[in-house]
Each structure stands twice: as structure tokens, then as C-alpha cells.
PAZAPA-4460 file (N, C-alpha, C; in steps of 0.05 Angstrom, whole numbers, plus 32768, in hexadecimal, padded with zeros to 4 digits):
% residues 238
    n_x    n_y    n_z   ca_x   ca_y   ca_z    c_x    c_y    c_z   seq   type   mol
   7ECF   827B   82E2   7ED6   827D   82FE   7EBD   827D   8310     1      W     A
   7EA6   8283   8305   7E8D   8283   8314   7E86   8267   831D     2      G     A
   7E8D   8253   830D   7E88   8237   8314   7E9B   822C   8329     3      L     A
   7EB3   8237   8329   7EC8   822F   833C   7ED2   8247   834C     4      Y     A
   7EC5   824E   8362   7ECB   8266   8371   7EE7   8267   837C     5      P     A
   7EF4   8250   8382   7F0F   8251   838E   7F25   824C   8379     6      M     A
   7F1E   824E   8360   7F31   8248   834B   7F48   825C   834B     7      F     A
   7F43   8275   8352   7F58   8289   8351   7F6D   8285   8367     8      D     A
   7F68   8273   837A   7F7B   826F   8390   7F8E   8257   838B     9      R     A
   7F8C   824A   8374   7F9D   8234   836E   7FBA   823E   836B    10      L     A
   7FCD   822D   8373   7FE9   8234   8373   7FF3   8233   8356    11      L     A
   8001   8248   834D   800C   8249   8332   802A   824E   8334    12      R     A
   803A   823E   8327   8057   8241   8327   8061   8240   830B    13      E     A
   8075   8250   8305   8082   8250   82EB   8097   823A   82EA    14      Q     A
   8093   8226   82D8   80A6   8211   82D5   80B4   8213   82BA    15      K     A
   80CF   8210   82BB   80DE   8211   82A2   80DB   81F7   8292    16      S     A
   80D5   81F8   8279   80D3   81DF   8269   80ED   81D2   8263    17      P     A
   8103   81DF   826A   811D   81D4   8264   812A   81E2   824C    18      G     A
   8142   81D9   8246   8150   81E5   8230   8144   81DC   8215    19      T     A
   8146   81ED   8202   813B   81E8   81E8   814B   81D2   81DA    20      K     A
   813C   81BF   81CE   8149   81AA   81C0   8148   81B0   81A2    21      V     A
   815E   81B2   8195   815F   81B8   8179   8159   81A0   8168    22      G     A
   8152   81A5   814F   814C   818F   813C   8166   8182   8134    23      I     A
   8167   8168   812E   817F   815B   8126   818B   8167   810C    24      P     A
   81A5   8165   810A   81B2   8171   80F2   81AB   8161   80D9    25      L     A
   81A5   8147   80DC   81A0   8137   80C4   818C   8121   80CC    26      L     A
   8177   811E   80BD   8164   8109   80C1   8171   80EF   80B8    27      V     A
   8171   80DA   80C8   817E   80C1   80C0   8170   80B5   80A8    28      P     A
   817F   80B1   8092   8175   80A5   807A   8187   808D   8073    29      I     A
   817C   8076   8079   818C   805D   8076   8185   8050   805B    30      D     A
   8194   8056   8047   8190   804A   802C   8197   802C   802C    31      L     A
   81A7   8024   803F   81AF   8008   8040   8199   7FF6   804C    32      L     A
   8183   8003   8055   816C   7FF3   8060   815D   7FE5   804A    33      A     A
   8162   7FEC   8031   8154   7FDE   801B   815C   7FC1   8019    34      M     A
   8149   7FAF   8014   8150   7F93   8012   8162   7F8D   7FFA    35      P     A
   816E   7F75   7FFB   8180   7F6D   7FE5   8172   7F5B   7FD0    36      E     A
   815A   7F50   7FD8   814C   7F3E   7FC6   812E   7F3F   7FCB    37      K     A
   811E   7F3D   7FB6   8101   7F3D   7FB7   80F7   7F22   7FAD    38      I     A
   80E7   7F15   7FBE   80DE   7EFA   7FB7   80C0   7EF8   7FB1    39      D     A
   80B0   7F0A   7FBD   8093   7F08   7FB9   8087   7F24   7FB9    40      D     A
   806C   7F25   7FB6   805E   7F3F   7FB4   8060   7F4E   7FCE    41      F     A
   805E   7F41   7FE5   805F   7F4E   7FFF   807A   7F5C   8003    42      E     A
   808F   7F4E   7FFC   80AA   7F59   7FFF   80AD   7F71   7FEC    43      A     A
   80A2   7F6F   7FD4   80A3   7F86   7FC1   8094   7F9E   7FCC    44      A     A
   807C   7F98   7FD8   806C   7FAE   7FE3   807A   7FBC   7FF9    45      F     A
   8086   7FAD   800C   8094   7FBA   8022   80AD   7FC9   8019    46      E     A
   80BB   7FBE   8005   80D2   7FCB   7FFA   80CB   7FE6   7FED    47      M     A
   80B5   7FE7   7FDE   80AD   8000   7FD1   80A4   8014   7FE6    48      L     A
   8098   800B   7FFB   8090   801D   8011   80A9   802A   801E    49      R     A
   80BD   8019   8023   80D6   8023   802E   80E3   8036   801B    50      L     A
   80E2   8030   8002   80EE   8042   7FEE   80E0   805D   7FED    51      C     A
   80C6   805D   7FF0   80B7   8077   7FF1   80BE   8086   800A    52      E     A
   80C2   8079   8020   80C9   8086   8039   80E5   8094   8036    53      E     A
   80F8   8085   802A   8112   8091   8026   8111   80A8   8013    54      L     A
   8101   80A6   7FFE   80FF   80BD   7FEB   80F2   80D5   7FF8    55      C     A
   80DF   80D1   8009   80D2   80E7   8018   80E6   80F5   802A    56      S     A
   80F6   80E5   8038   810B   80F1   804A   811F   8101   803A    57      K     A
   8127   80F6   8023   813A   8105   8012   812E   811E   8007    58      L     A
   8114   811F   8003   8106   8136   7FF8   8104   814D   800D    59      T     A
   80FD   8146   8026   80F7   815A   803A   810E   815F   804D    60      F     A
   8125   8152   8049   813B   8157   805B   8148   8173   8057    61      V     A
   8145   817E   803F   814F   8198   8039   816A   8198   802C    62      G     A
   816E   81AA   8019   8188   81AB   800A   819F   81B3   801C    63      A     A
   819A   81C1   8032   81B0   81C9   8043   81BB   81B2   8054    64      E     A
   81AC   819C   8056   81B4   8185   8065   81BB   816D   8053    65      R     A
   81B1   816D   803C   81B7   8157   8029   81B8   8163   800D    66      C     A
   81D0   8169   8004   81D4   8177   7FEB   81CD   8167   7FD2    67      K     A
   81CE   814C   7FD5   81CA   813C   7FBD   81B1   812B   7FBF    68      F     A
   819C   8136   7FCA   8183   8127   7FCD   8177   811D   7FB3    69      G     A
   8175   812E   7F9E   816B   8124   7F85   817B   810D   7F79    70      P     A
   8196   810F   7F7B   81A7   80FA   7F70   81A3   80E0   7F7F    71      F     A
   81A0   80E2   7F99   819C   80C9   7FA9   8181   80BD   7FA3    72      L     A
   816C   80CD   7F9E   8152   80C2   7F98   8153   80B4   7F7D    73      K     A
   8160   80C1   7F69   8162   80B4   7F4F   8171   809A   7F50    74      V     A
   8187   809A   7F5F   8197   8081   7F62   8187   806C   7F70    75      A     A
   8178   8073   7F84   8168   8060   7F93   8152   8054   7F81    76      L     A
   8143   8065   7F73   812D   805B   7F63   8138   804B   7F4A    77      L     A
   814F   8054   7F40   815B   8045   7F2A   8162   8029   7F33    78      Q     A
   816E   8027   7F4B   8176   800C   7F55   815D   7FFB   7F5A    79      N     A
   8148   8007   7F64   8130   7FF8   7F6B   8123   7FEC   7F52    80      V     A
   811F   7FFC   7F3D   8110   7FF4   7F26   8120   7FE8   7F0F    81      F     A
   813B   7FE8   7F12   814B   7FDB   7EFD   815C   7FC4   7F08    82      T     A
   815F   7FC1   7F22   816F   7FAC   7F2D   8160   7F9C   7F43    83      E     A
   8154   7FA9   7F56   8149   7F9C   7F6E   812E   7F8F   7F68    84      L     A
   811C   7F9D   7F5C   8100   7F94   7F58   80FE   7F86   7F3D    85      L     A
   80F7   7F6C   7F3C   80F3   7F5F   7F22   80DA   7F6B   7F14    86      P     A
   80DD   7F71   7EFB   80C7   7F7C   7EEC   80B3   7F66   7EE3    87      L     A
   809A   7F6D   7EDE   8086   7F59   7ED8   808C   7F4B   7EBD    88      P     A
   8083   7F32   7EBC   8087   7F22   7EA4   806D   7F24   7E93    89      V     A
   8071   7F29   7E79   805B   7F2C   7E67   804E   7F12   7E5F    90      G     A
   8037   7F12   7E51   802A   7EF9   7E49   803A   7EEA   7E35    91      P     A
   804A   7EF7   7E24   805A   7EE9   7E10   8070   7ED9   7E1E    92      V     A
   807D   7EE4   7E31   8092   7ED6   7E3F   8088   7EC0   7E51    93      A     A
   806E   7EC1   7E59   8062   7EAC   7E69   805D   7E93   7E58    94      E     A
   8058   7E96   7E3E   8051   7E80   7E2D   806A   7E71   7E23    95      G     A
   8066   7E5B   7E15   807C   7E4C   7E0A   8088   7E5C   7DF3    96      P     A
   80A2   7E59   7DEE   80B4   7E45   7DFA   80C3   7E50   7E13    97      P     A
   80BE   7E69   7E1B   80CD   7E74   7E32   80C2   7E6B   7E4C    98      I     A
   80A7   7E6E   7E50   8099   7E64   7E68   80A5   7E70   7E81    99      C     A
   80A8   7E8A   7E83   80B2   7E97   7E9B   809C   7E98   7EB0   100      L     A
   80A4   7E97   7ECA   8092   7E99   7EE0   8097   7EB4   7EEF   101      V     A
   8082   7EC2   7EF5   8084   7EDC   7F03   807A   7ED8   7F20   102      D     A
   808D   7ED3   7F33   8084   7ECE   7F4F   807A   7EE6   7F5E   103      P     A
   807F   7EFE   7F53   8078   7F17   7F62   805E   7F22   7F57   104      I     A
   805D   7F28   7F3E   8046   7F37   7F32   802F   7F24   7F29   105      W     A
   8035   7F0C   7F21   8021   7EFA   7F17   8029   7EDD   7F1C   106      A     A
   8028   7ED3   7F35   8030   7EB8   7F3B   801F   7EA3   7F2D   107      P     A
   8006   7EA8   7F28   7FF4   7E96   7F1A   7FF0   7E9D   7EFD   108      N     A
   8002   7EAC   7EF1   7FFF   7EB5   7ED6   7FF0   7ECF   7ED3   109      G     A
   7FF2   7EDB   7EBB   7FE6   7EF5   7EB7   7FC7   7EF4   7EBA   110      C     A
   7FBB   7EDE   7EB3   7F9E   7EDC   7EB5   7F94   7ECF   7ECF   111      S     A
   7FA6   7EC7   7EE0   7F9F   7EBA   7EF9   7F9B   7ECD   7F10   112      G     A
   7F91   7EC3   7F26   7F8C   7ED3   7F3E   7FA6   7ED6   7F4E   113      V     A
   7FAD   7EEE   7F56   7FC5   7EF2   7F66   7FBF   7EEA   7F82   114      H     A
   7FCF   7ED7   7F8E   7FC8   7ECD   7FA8   7FCE   7EE0   7FBF   115      P     A
   7FDC   7EF6   7FBA   7FE4   7F09   7FD0   7FD8   7F25   7FCC   116      L     A
   7FCA   7F2A   7FB6   7FC1   7F45   7FB1   7FA3   7F47   7FB3   117      M     A
   7F9A   7F59   7FC5   7F7E   7F60   7FC7   7F79   7F7B   7FB9   118      T     A
   7F60   7F83   7FB9   7F5A   7F9D   7FAC   7F67   7FB4   7FBA   119      R     A
   7F68   7FB3   7FD5   7F75   7FC8   7FE4   7F93   7FC9   7FDE   120      S     A
   7F9F   7FB1   7FDD   7FBC   7FB0   7FD7   7FC1   7FB9   7FBA   121      A     A
   7FAF   7FB3   7FA8   7FB2   7FBC   7F8C   7FB1   7FDA   7F8B   122      Q     A
   7F9E   7FE7   7F98   7F9C   8004   7F98   7FB4   8011   7FA5   123      L     A
   7FBD   8006   7FBC   7FD4   8011   7FCB   7FED   800F   7FBA   124      E     A
   7FF1   7FF9   7FAC   8008   7FF5   7F9C   8009   8009   7F84   125      M     A
   7FF2   800E   7F78   7FF1   8022   7F62   7FF7   803E   7F6C   126      L     A
   7FEC   8045   7F84   7FF2   805F   7F8F   800F   8061   7F97   127      L     A
   801A   804C   7FA1   8037   804C   7FA8   8049   804F   7F90   128      L     A
   8042   8042   7F7A   8052   8045   7F62   804F   8062   7F57   129      L     A
   8037   806D   7F59   8034   8089   7F50   8045   809D   7F61   130      R     A
   8045   8099   7F7B   8055   80AB   7F8C   8073   80A8   7F86   131      R     A
   807C   808F   7F81   8098   808B   7F7B   809F   8098   7F60   132      L     A
   808C   8096   7F4D   8090   80A3   7F33   8092   80C1   7F36   133      C     A
   8082   80CD   7F48   8083   80E9   7F4D   809E   80F1   7F59   134      E     A
   80A8   80E1   7F6C   80C2   80E6   7F77   80D8   80E6   7F62   135      H     A
   80D6   80D2   7F50   80EB   80CF   7F3C   80EA   80E7   7F28   136      F     A
   80D3   80EE   7F1F   80D0   8105   7F0D   80DA   811F   7F19   137      V     A
   80D3   8123   7F33   80DB   813C   7F41   80FA   813C   7F44   138      A     A
   8106   8125   7F48   8123   8124   7F4B   8132   8128   7F31   139      A     A
   8128   811B   7F1B   8136   811E   7F01   8134   813A   7EF6   140      V     A
   811E   8148   7EFC   811C   8164   7EF3   812E   8177   7F02   141      T     A
   8139   816E   7F18   814C   817E   7F28   8169   817A   7F20   142      S     A
   816E   8167   7F0E   8189   8160   7F05   818D   8168   7EE8   143      I     A
   81A4   8171   7EE2   81AB   8179   7EC7   81A9   8162   7EB4   144      K     A
   819B   8166   7E9D   8197   8151   7E8A   81B1   814B   7E7B   145      A     A
   81B4   8131   7E73   81CB   8128   7E63   81C2   8110   7E53   146      S     A
   81D2   8108   7E40   81CB   80F1   7E2F   81CB   80D7   7E3F   147      Q     A
   81DE   80D3   7E50   81DF   80BB   7E60   81C9   80BA   7E74   148      G     A
   81BF   80D1   7E7D   81A9   80D2   7E91   818E   80CD   7E85   149      F     A
   818B   80D2   7E6B   8171   80CE   7E5E   8169   80B0   7E5F   150      D     A
   817C   809E   7E5D   8175   8082   7E5E   8169   807B   7E79   151      A     A
   8174   8086   7E8F   8169   8081   7EAA   814C   808A   7EAB   152      V     A
   8147   80A2   7EA1   812B   80AD   7EA2   8118   809B   7E94   153      K     A
   811F   8093   7E7B   810C   8084   7E6B   8108   8068   7E76   154      I     A
   811D   805A   7E7E   811B   803E   7E86   810D   803C   7EA1   155      V     A
   8113   804D   7EB4   8107   804C   7ECF   80E9   8051   7ECC   156      V     A
   80E1   8065   7EBD   80C5   806B   7EBA   80B7   8055   7EAB   157      L     A
   80C5   8048   7E98   80B9   8031   7E8A   80B5   801A   7E9D   158      G     A
   80C8   8016   7EAF   80C5   8000   7EC3   80AE   8005   7ED6   159      A     A
   80AB   801E   7EDF   8094   8025   7EF0   807A   8021   7EE1   160      I     A
   8079   8028   7EC8   8060   8024   7EB8   805A   8007   7EB5   161      A     A
   806E   7FF6   7EB1   8069   7FD9   7EAF   805E   7FCD   7EC9   162      A     A
   8069   7FD5   7EDF   805F   7FCB   7EF9   8043   7FD5   7EFE   163      C     A
   803D   7FEE   7EF8   8022   7FF8   7EFC   800E   7FEB   7EEA   164      A     A
   8016   7FE6   7ED1   8004   7FD8   7EBF   7FFD   7FBC   7EC8   165      D     A
   8012   7FAE   7ED2   800D   7F92   7EDB   7FFB   7F92   7EF4   166      R     A
   7FFF   7FA5   7F06   7FEE   7FA6   7F1E   7FD2   7FAD   7F17   167      V     A
   7FCE   7FBF   7F04   7FB3   7FC7   7EFD   7FA4   7FB0   7EEF   168      A     A
   7FB2   7F9F   7EE1   7FA5   7F89   7ED3   7FA0   7F70   7EE4   169      R     A
   7FAB   7F6F   7EFC   7FAB   7F57   7F0D   7F8F   7F51   7F16   170      T     A
   7F88   7F38   7F15   7F6F   7F2E   7F21   7F75   7F29   7F3F   171      R     A
   7F69   7F39   7F50   7F6F   7F38   7F6D   7F5F   7F22   7F7A   172      V     A
   7F68   7F19   7F91   7F5B   7F04   7FA1   7F46   7F10   7FB4   173      R     A
   7F35   7EFF   7FBD   7F22   7F07   7FD2   7F30   7F08   7FED   174      R     A
   7F29   7F1B   7FFD   7F35   7F1D   8018   7F2F   7F04   8028   175      A     A
   7F44   7EF8   8033   7F40   7EE0   8043   7F45   7EC6   8034   176      G     A
   7F4A   7EC8   801A   7F4F   7EB0   800A   7F66   7EB6   7FF7   177      S     A
   7F76   7EA3   7FF1   7F8D   7EA6   7FDF   7F87   7E9B   7FC3   178      S     A
   7F70   7E8E   7FBF   7F69   7E82   7FA5   7F50   7E8D   7F99   179      T     A
   7F3D   7E96   7FA9   7F24   7EA0   7F9E   7F27   7EBD   7F93   180      E     A
   7F1A   7EC2   7F7C   7F1B   7EDC   7F71   7F08   7EEF   7F80   181      T     A
   7F10   7F08   7F82   7F00   7F1C   7F90   7EE5   7F1E   7F82   182      A     A
   7ECF   7F21   7F91   7EB4   7F21   7F85   7EB1   7F38   7F71   183      P     A
   7EBF   7F4D   7F75   7EBD   7F64   7F63   7ED9   7F6F   7F5E   184      R     A
   7EE1   7F6D   7F45   7EFB   7F77   7F3D   7EF9   7F95   7F37   185      Q     A
   7F10   7FA2   7F35   7F10   7FBE   7F2E   7F04   7FC3   7F13   186      S     A
   7EF4   7FD7   7F0F   7EE8   7FDD   7EF5   7EFE   7FE4   7EE1   187      E     A
   7F12   7FF2   7EEB   7F28   7FF9   7ED9   7F37   7FE0   7ECF   188      F     A
   7F3B   7FCC   7EE1   7F48   7FB3   7EDA   7F37   7FA4   7EC5   189      S     A
   7F1D   7FA3   7EC9   7F0C   7F96   7EB6   7F0D   7FA3   7E9A   190      D     A
   7F0E   7FBD   7E9A   7F0E   7FCB   7E80   7F28   7FC6   7E71   191      L     A
   7F3F   7FC8   7E7E   7F58   7FC4   7E6F   7F5D   7FA7   7E69   192      I     A
   7F50   7F95   7E77   7F53   7F78   7E71   7F3F   7F6F   7E5C   193      N     A
   7F2D   7F80   7E53   7F1B   7F79   7E3D   7EFF   7F72   7E45   194      G     A
   7EF8   7F77   7E5F   7EDD   7F72   7E68   7ECE   7F8C   7E6A   195      Y     A
   7EC3   7F95   7E53   7EB7   7FAF   7E52   7E99   7FAE   7E51   196      G     A
   7E8B   7FC4   7E4E   7E6E   7FC5   7E4E   7E61   7FB9   7E35   197      P     A
   7E71   7FB5   7E1F   7E66   7FAA   7E06   7E75   7F91   7DFF   198      T     A
   7E69   7F81   7DEE   7E76   7F68   7DE6   7E8F   7F6B   7DD5   199      E     A
   7E90   7F81   7DC5   7EA7   7F86   7DB4   7EBD   7F95   7DC2   200      D     A
   7EBC   7F97   7DDD   7ED1   7FA6   7DEC   7EEB   7F96   7DEB   201      W     A
   7F01   7FA4   7DE5   7F1B   7F97   7DE3   7F2D   7FA0   7DFA   202      R     A
   7F41   7F8F   7E01   7F54   7F97   7E16   7F64   7FB0   7E0E   203      P     A
   7F6C   7FBF   7E22   7F7B   7FD8   7E1D   7F98   7FD3   7E26   204      L     A
   7FAB   7FE0   7E18   7FC7   7FDC   7E1F   7FD6   7FF5   7E18   205      A     A
   7FEF   7FF7   7E23   8001   800E   7E1E   8011   8008   7E05   206      I     A
   8013   801B   7DF3   8023   8018   7DDB   8040   801F   7DE1   207      D     A
   8052   800B   7DDF   806E   8011   7DE6   807F   801C   7DCF   208      P     A
   8072   8025   7DB9   8081   802D   7DA1   8094   8044   7DA7   209      A     A
   808A   8058   7DB6   809A   8070   7DBC   80B1   8068   7DCE   210      T     A
   80AC   8057   7DE2   80C1   804D   7DF4   80D7   803E   7DE4   211      F     A
   80CE   802D   7DD2   80E1   801E   7DC2   80F3   8030   7DB1   212      L     A
   80E6   8044   7DA5   80F5   8056   7D93   8109   8067   7DA3   213      K     A
   8101   8071   7DBA   8112   8083   7DCA   8129   8073   7DD7   214      Q     A
   8125   805B   7DDF   8139   804C   7DED   814A   8039   7DDC   215      S     A
   8144   8039   7DC2   8152   8026   7DB0   8170   802C   7DAE   216      E     A
   8176   8046   7DAA   8192   804E   7DA5   819C   8061   7DBA   217      T     A
   8190   8061   7DD2   8197   8075   7DE6   81B1   806C   7DF4   218      I     A
   81C0   8080   7DFE   81D8   807A   7E0C   81D2   806F   7E28   219      E     A
   81DE   8058   7E2F   81D9   804B   7E48   81F3   8049   7E58   220      V     A
   81F2   8050   7E71   820A   8050   7E82   820B   8039   7E95   221      T     A
   81F6   8028   7E97   81F5   8011   7EA9   81E8   7FFA   7E9B   222      A     A
   81F4   7FE2   7E9D   81E8   7FCB   7E8F   81CC   7FC4   7E9A   223      P     A
   81C6   7FCB   7EB3   81AC   7FC4   7EBE   8195   7FD3   7EAF   224      E     A
   819B   7FEA   7EA3   8187   7FF8   7E94   817F   7FE9   7E7B   225      L     A
   8192   7FDC   7E6E   818C   7FCC   7E57   817A   7FB4   7E5E   226      N     A
   8180   7FA7   7E74   8170   7F91   7E7D   8154   7F99   7E84   227      I     A
   8152   7FB0   7E92   8137   7FBA   7E9A   8128   7FC3   7E81   228      A     A
   8135   7FCF   7E6D   8128   7FD7   7E55   811D   7FBE   7E46   229      R     A
   812D   7FA9   7E45   8124   7F90   7E38   810B   7F85   7E46   230      T     A
   810B   7F86   7E60   80F4   7F7C   7E6F   80DB   7F8C   7E6A   231      A     A
   80DE   7FA7   7E68   80C7   7FB8   7E62   80BD   7FB3   7E46   232      V     A
   80CF   7FB0   7E33   80C7   7FAB   7E17   80B9   7F90   7E16   233      V     A
   80C4   7F7C   7E23   80B8   7F61   7E23   809C   7F61   7E2F   234      S     A
   8098   7F71   7E44   807D   7F71   7E51   8069   7F7E   7E3F   235      Y     A
   806F   7F96   7E34   805B   7FA5   7E25   8058   7F9A   7E08   236      F     A
   806B   7F8A   7DFF   8069   7F7F   7DE4   8055   7F68   7DE2   237      S     A
   804C   7F5E   7DF9   803A   7F48   7DF9   801D   7F50   7DF5   238      G     A
***
């Protein structure tokens, strides 16, 4: 007040801020906003982001406003990784006589440069898959276990592992070009692809033996789980 001697003479009036606005009874969660078809990597990336947003809303909306949040998250993630999102094609399926093409995860083949994936997109996709996996594990641990539900747990986690493995092995492009390889690939990608510090370094892979044994005779309640299991086995068997 020493700097402003007339400050104490300013007019002061009490103004009412208005009536209190309560929080909405239910946060809008539009599960129908998910796309019906995925054609390329960008569409897959946006779809997984939307899926994470929906899972986060179902997590923090509260049990008093959404009683079946864990069930909805499991159903959403099961639909995404067994029906909506095509799983990556392994090197065996890419070769003759099958010669399958993977337009999402490896348009130029397993050893080619991905025209839409940069190092930043590669990292963001891996983090996104990890967060979705955390959502799925948190949801399934909140639901009572059963024989028919075990197949959902195993196959969905296997599908997420296949997608993460394909992304981690991808040779990313240089920013600003769709054909040139990035000047420096991820060190982790180089190691698992066989480019190690020594000449006798060999590529690293996930052993699917436990997955094959657990899912061979398990009870399945949806045919999509069998198709997704076959895709996971085909990818890791190469």
C-alpha cells in the first residue's frame, strides 16, 4: 500500500458467482465411436488412441456411475485385438506359397522400411500398446475367473505381444521421406533383429511354446479367439 497510497479507497462490492453447477451424472462414453475397418497404420494408430481414451473413461468414471466398467473394457479390448485390428503377418506367411501382404504393420515386408512409421511413432505405438495391456490386465483381475474366460486372457495378451513385437522390429523411415531409412534405428530394434555388437550376434525372438501349450485345448466361447490364436501362432512360429 506504500506504493499505491489511494489503493484503500477503491470500490469493493460482493458479487455472487451464481448457483453451483454440479458434475454430470455420467461422463459420455461412446463405444460406437470405434471404426468398423482398419486399412493402414495411421488408422490403426488413431483407433488404438481412441480405445485408450474409452478405457480411461471407463476406469475413472466410478463404480457408482458405471457398474460394469471392467466388463466393458474387456469386451472392448477383445473386440479390438481379435476382430477389428488385423494382427501382423510373420515371415513364414510372407513367403511362398502363401505370400500374404501386411498393409498395416509391414507394407514392404518384414525386412523393408515402413513408409508410415518414424521413430517417434514407433515409440508412441509401443507405449500405447503397453497402456492398453495394463488396462486389460487391471480389468480381468476384477472379474471372476472361469474356464471360458481364460481363453480371452491368453489370446488377447498374445495378440498384444505380437503387435508389440512387430512394431519393435520395424525398420522406421526418415522423417520427411516415405522410402529412405532413418539414419539411426533404435538400438533395441537392431539387437532383436540380429545387428549386435559382435559378429556372432543372433536375432532374438519370443518362444511361443507356453502359449501353444496353454491355448491348445482351452475352452473357447467365440470363434474370433481361434482365428486370433492362429494368427499369433503363425507370427511367432516364423
